[in-house]
N, C-alpha and C positions, 0 to 999 in steps of 0.2 A: 834223597830227602822224598823228593817231586815221586819217584816212582815207590819210595815206602804208600804216598797218600794214592796213588794211582793203584796200590794192590789193595789198598783198605777200599778204597772206592769199587774193586771188582767183586770184593768178598765182597761186600755192602748189594753191589748191583744183583749178583748173587742167589741173597740172603730175597733180596727184593722177588726178583721172580718167584724163588720156591712159597714165596706168602702169596703172592696175584696169583695163582695157580691152586694156594693151600682155600683160599678166602670167596676166589669166584673164579672156579672148575673151566667154567663154560666159555671164559675169555678166551681161553688160550688158544679157541680156535682160530683167531685173529691171528696169531703169529704162530701156529705149530701146523695150521692146517689140519689139525686132529678135529674129529666131530665128539661131542662126549653123546654115550646112550645108554638111560638110564642109573640106578643107582650102582651100579657096580665100573662103570665106566667113569664115572665120578669120583669112586673113592679111586679108583687106580692114578686120575691127574693129579686128584688129592695128595696121596701117597707120595708117587714116583716125582711128578714134576714138584711138588709140593715140599714135601718133608725133605727127601732126597737132595732137592736143590740149597733149600734152610740148612739143611745139618754140612752140607759141602763149602757152605759160605761161613758158618757160623765158628766151625771148625780151626780154620785159622787165624781169626780174630781173638776167640779163645785161646788159643796153645799161643799163639804172638810169634812165634818159631820160622824163619828161611823154611823152613823142610817142611811145612803146612802148607804155605801158601804154592812153595814148588806142585804141590799135591793137585793142588787145587789146578794149576797152570796146566801139568800133565793130564787132567781128566779134561780139559778145554778141548789140548791138542787130540787128544783119541778121538772125541767127538765130532772132534773137526775131518781128525782124517777116515773117519767113519765116510760123515756127510758127504765128502769129498768125492769117495767112490761110490756110495750110493748116488749120488745124483748124476753119474755118468750111467751105472750101470737101470737105475730107474725110473733113467729119461724126467730126470725133476731140477733141471738148471733154470730154475725159477724168482725171481728175484728175491724174496724172503728167505730161499734158499741159500743166495750167494750171501744175504745179508748177515745172514748168521754166524758163516763159512767165515765172511770176514771178521765178527765178533771173537769166532772162538780163538781162532788166530793168536791176533791180537790179545787178546785176555791171557791165552795162554803162552805168549812168550814175554809176554814181559811179567805173569807171576811166573815166571821158573828164571827169568834173568836174574 
């Protein structure tokens, strides 16, 4: 029961991240380190961090099947894995990356469970 509630909250959090990126694309600089320059950059933030995250979070809620939540969890674990390698390779072990990595691993494990 609590696990299902957590999965719904995590899906909603994913949608929330997407909505923030869609509505206020310049605000993502604070939690991603990305700087937006010109219309093309803003469109990319809206489309990828906005639209893609909305779709990723919305799909499990619409389908309401364990496999859909697992797919979202798998996506978070892959992003976390890539982030972990990149943090070492790019020498970017900073607080915001560590926090993001922890969130991605926790979300991934709970959503797959």
